[in-house]
N, C-alpha and C positions, 0 to 999 in steps of 0.2 A: 378658160383653161381646160385642157382635155381631161377626160376621166382618168387616164393613165398617170398624168402628172399629179392629180389630186391624191391618187392612191399611194404615191411615193411620199408626198409631203405629210400626210396624216400620221404615219408611224413615227416620223422624225419629231413632230410636235409633241406627241404623247411621251416619247422617251425624254425629251427636254423637260417636260413638265414634271415627270417623276423625279428626275435628277434635282430640279430646283426644290421640290418638296423635301427631299432627303437632306439637302444642304440646310434648309431652315430648321429641320429637326435637330441637326447636329449643333446648330448655333444657339438654340434656345432650349430651356428646360421647363417642363410643366411640373410644378411642385405640388405635393399633396397638400390639400387644404386651400388651394387657389381655385377661384371660381372657374367653371368650365369656359374655355375660350380665352382666358387671360394668359398671356405669355410673359414669362419673367426671365430675364437674363441670368445666366449661371452666376452663383456667388463664388467668392474666393475659397470658401470652405467646402465646396463640392468636390472633395478629393477622397478617393476610396481609401479607407483605413488600411494599415499594413496587416498582412495576414497574421492571425494569432498563432503563436507557437503552441502546438499540441504536444503534451508530454505523454509518451507511449509507455504505459505500465507493463505491457506485454501479456504473457500467458496468464498471469494471476491477477488481472485487473479487478476481478469481482471479489477478491478476498481481502479482508481488512480486519483490524482490531477495533471493536466498538468502544464507545466511551465506557469507563469503568472507575470503580473506587475500591482499592485494595490496601493492604498494609505491607510494608517491607520488613526486612529482618530486624530493624530497629523499632518496629511498632509504629512507624510514621505513616500517615495516610499518603497514598500515591494514587494519582489518577492518570488519564490518558495523555495529559500534557507532557508526561515524561518521554513520550515517543515523538511528539510533534517537533518538527524542525531538525530532526536528527535521523541518522541511519542506525538501526538497532537490530541485532541478531537476537531472536526470541526462541525459547523452547518451553515446553510444558512437561513437568516432571512431578515426582513426589519423593521425599527423602528416603522412604523405606522401600522403594521400588528396586527389586533385585534383577529385573530383566533388561529393558532397554535403557533405563535412566543412567546407569553408570557409564555406558558407552556414549550416550548423548552428551553428558556433562564433560566427559573426556574430550569430546570434539569442541564443546564450548570453551574449555580451557585452551585448546589449540587456537580457537578464534581470538580469545583474549590476548594470547601471546603474539599472534601474527598481525594483530591490528594495534599493537602498542604504539603510542605516539600519534595516533590518528584520533578523529572525533567519533569513531564507531563505538557504540555502546552495546552492552549485553543485558538481557532481561530474562530471568527464569520465573515462570508462574506455576505454583503448586496446584495440582488438581485434587489434593487431599488435605484441605484446610482444617478438617476436624483434628488431625494429628499434627500437621505442619504449622505450629504456632510460630510467631516471630522469633522466640527463643530457639526453637528447633532449627529454623532457617539460619539464624546467626551462626550456630555451631556448624551447620552444613556448609555455609559459605566459607567458614574458616578452613574446613577440610579441602574445599576446592581452591583455596588461595584466591578467592574472588576479590578483585580490586573494588572496594566499595564506592569509589568514585566513578567506576565504569560499569560494574556488573552488580545489578540489584536482584534480589529474590523477593517475590511477592506471594502473598497468601490471602485467602478469603473463603467464604462459605462455598463448599464444593458445588452445589447446584447452581450458584451464581456464576462461578468460573465456567462450568459446563455450558451454560447458556451463552456466555461470551464466545466460547470456542465454536459452538454450533451456529450462532447467528451470524458471526462475522467471517469465520474461517471455514465453515461448512464441514468441520470435523466433528466426530462424536467423542464425548467423554462419558464413560458409563462403568458401573461396577462390573467386575468379572468374577462371578461366584464359582468359576471352575478352578480358581487358583487361590489358595489361602497363604497369607504372608504372616510370619511370626514377627512381632514387634520387640524392640529392646526390653520392654518391661514384662515380656512373657505372654502378653495378650496377642490376639491375632486380628487381622483385617483381610478383607477380600482385595485382590488385585484391582487396579483401575486401568481400564483401557483408555488410551489417550494418544494424541498425535506424537509421532516419533520423528518428525521433520525439524530441522533447523530452519527458521523463517527469517529472511532479511526484510525488515519493515522499513518503508520509506518515510520521509518527513510528513506525509499526509496520512500515515497509519495504514496504507495499503501495502500488500505483499509485493515485493520486487522480485524475490527469488526464493526457492526452497532447495534444501539439500537433505538427502537421506544420510543419516549419521553413519550408516554402514558402508557408505561409499566415500573413501578418502578423496577421490577425484571430484565428486560433487561438492564436498566441503571446501576443497581447494578453490574451486570455481566461485563458490559463494564468498569466500574470503577476498578473492581478487576483485569481485564485483563490488563488495562493500568498500574496499580501499579506494577503488577508482571513483565511486560515487561520492565518497566522503572527502575526496581530494587528498588522499594520503598514500 
């Protein structure tokens, strides 16, 4: 055979060999744990699992409500399970607050009315538990016309509540000695700086959406989001 003929045949043989090797790799699977060199035919369960659905929490995925133990307006113990499995609109307030709280709770009243007939819940957490006892909260809930089946008010030791807000929601709660508030009994207390957002909390206790209480458009959007997510 001439040298030119051999030079044509050799590449053809090499290509055929590579193709055969590739076909064998497609037919057989080397399993983890099998001795080197041992070839095992594919099993019927060698099927790729379906792609896992990822729930996108969005902009506020790092913000959440930690585990907690507080008391409601009836003095009943309440923990984080009140939030689990439901969509809940949450705010932080105190009953003697003369600044943001009246406007915030007016918007919470609006949320209560706009989500009536749905599974959306409301939760208010006092940042001034030294004054806001369950009895005080019960009277305050009455003034708000809060539906006790849907809108609960919670209270606890102020430093404990502040730590919940700081650790999970990354907001600060702190005394504000630049402004003094007169209480109904004639005594005074310092103002308390606290979050002034309405928070839509998802079934996993993570924040889904926030709304500035001063923005009717943002509150409207939060209500629409809550109704849509709760299926109402």
